[in-house]
Every structure is written in structure tokens, then in C-alpha cells.
C-alpha positions as CSV (number, residue, x, y, z in Angstrom):
1,M,-18.0,105.1,67.5
2,E,-20.7,102.6,67.4
3,R,-20.9,99.8,65.2
4,P,-24.2,98.7,63.5
5,D,-25.6,95.5,64.5
6,E,-24.7,92.6,62.3
7,P,-28.2,91.9,60.6
8,F,-28.1,95.4,59.7
9,E,-24.6,95.0,58.0
10,I,-25.9,91.9,56.4
11,E,-28.7,93.5,54.8
12,L,-26.8,96.3,53.4
13,R,-24.5,94.0,51.9
14,Q,-27.2,91.9,50.3
15,R,-28.9,95.1,49.0
16,Q,-25.1,96.2,47.4
17,V,-24.7,92.7,45.9
18,L,-28.3,92.7,44.3
19,G,-27.7,96.2,43.0
20,E,-24.5,95.0,41.2
21,A,-26.2,92.0,39.9
22,A,-28.9,94.2,38.5
23,A,-26.6,96.2,36.7
24,R,-24.6,93.5,35.3
25,N,-27.5,91.9,34.0
26,A,-29.8,94.8,33.0
27,E,-28.0,95.8,30.0
28,G,-27.8,92.4,28.5
29,I,-31.4,91.7,29.1
30,Q,-32.4,95.0,27.3
31,N,-30.2,94.4,24.4
32,S,-31.9,90.8,24.0
33,A,-34.8,90.1,21.7
34,F,-36.4,87.9,24.3
35,F,-35.6,86.3,27.7
36,L,-34.5,82.4,27.8
37,A,-34.2,80.7,31.2
38,I,-33.9,77.2,32.1
39,F,-36.2,76.7,35.0
40,S,-34.8,74.0,36.9
41,G,-35.3,72.7,40.5
42,N,-33.5,75.2,42.2
43,Y,-34.4,78.4,39.9
44,A,-37.0,79.8,42.4
45,T,-34.4,79.9,45.1
46,D,-31.5,81.4,43.4
47,A,-31.5,85.5,44.1
48,V,-29.5,86.3,40.7
49,C,-32.1,84.2,38.5
50,L,-34.9,85.8,40.2
51,L,-33.6,89.1,39.3
52,Q,-32.9,88.3,35.9
53,L,-36.5,87.4,35.4
54,A,-37.8,90.4,37.4
55,L,-35.6,92.5,34.8
56,A,-37.0,90.6,31.7
57,I,-40.7,91.3,33.2
58,V,-40.2,95.0,33.9
59,M,-38.5,95.6,30.7
60,D,-41.5,93.8,28.9
61,K,-39.1,90.9,27.3
62,P,-40.9,88.1,25.7
63,I,-40.2,85.2,28.3
64,V,-39.1,81.7,27.0
65,L,-38.7,79.1,29.8
66,I,-37.0,75.5,29.4
67,V,-38.4,73.3,32.0
68,P,-36.9,69.8,32.7
69,L,-39.8,67.2,32.7
70,G,-41.2,67.0,36.3
71,I,-40.2,70.3,37.7
72,P,-43.4,72.2,38.7
73,I,-44.1,75.6,37.1
74,P,-46.0,78.3,39.4
75,A,-49.0,79.4,38.2
76,K,-48.4,82.8,38.0
77,L,-45.1,82.0,35.9
78,R,-47.3,79.9,33.3
79,Q,-49.4,83.1,33.0
80,I,-46.6,85.7,32.2
81,A,-44.1,83.2,30.0
82,D,-44.8,83.6,26.2
83,A,-43.5,80.3,25.7
84,I,-43.0,77.2,27.9
85,E,-40.9,74.2,26.5
86,E,-40.9,71.3,28.7
87,V,-38.1,68.5,27.9
88,D,-36.6,65.6,29.0
89,M,-33.0,66.9,29.6
90,E,-31.8,63.2,29.8
91,E,-32.8,62.6,26.3
92,P,-30.2,63.9,23.5
93,K,-33.0,64.0,20.9
94,A,-35.4,65.7,22.9
95,V,-32.9,68.1,23.7
96,E,-31.6,68.4,19.9
97,A,-35.4,68.8,18.6
98,L,-35.7,71.6,21.3
99,L,-32.7,73.3,20.2
100,H,-33.8,73.3,16.7
101,R,-37.2,74.8,17.6
102,L,-35.4,77.6,19.4
103,G,-33.2,78.3,16.8
104,A,-36.0,78.7,14.3
105,R,-37.5,81.2,17.0
106,L,-34.7,83.3,16.8
107,R,-34.3,83.4,13.1
108,E,-38.0,84.4,13.0
109,G,-37.1,87.5,15.1
């Protein structure tokens, strides 16, 4: 029996892993009032984070991004985000104020 070449096996495994991740995340995102993400420096290279963001977009969820100061936000992402909260994550009072704003947003529905 011939064995598929290694890149083909890797691609199949990647598809399987992403499919499983999509299934695990889809229900939670669907049941949420909005999608909240901390857009850190490595967000754009994390496959699961990107998958979650894509699911939120396809499900037409409001998207709220928390962005540490100094992290560049892609122009297209700025366009689709419903709210962007830039915050100094090293400043406890700034983070506390952000949490209060987000709490108020949750209570508003």
C-alpha cells in the first residue's frame, strides 16, 4: 500500500485540527451577545484566534477588541470592529476603567 507524502498528511491533520477547533468554538460564539478579543501582538499569527474572529464575522456578532497600547491594528479589522478599546495593560487603573466600561456595555445588552 502506498503511503501519502508527508506534506499531504500534515495538511490533512491541520484541516482536522481546525475543524475540531471550529466545532468547539462555534457554539460559544453563537450563544454570546458579542465577540470580545484581546488583540495582542501575536493574535494575527494564532490560528485558533483567527478562526474565532472569522466565526464571529460570519455569525454577524458585534466585535469588541481590547488592544494593548502600541499594537498596530490592521485597517480592515478597524473597519469591521464595532468597538476598539486601546488600553495600557501595565496600568491597573486603566484596565480597571476598561473593565467597568465593558461591564456597563454587558448590562446594556
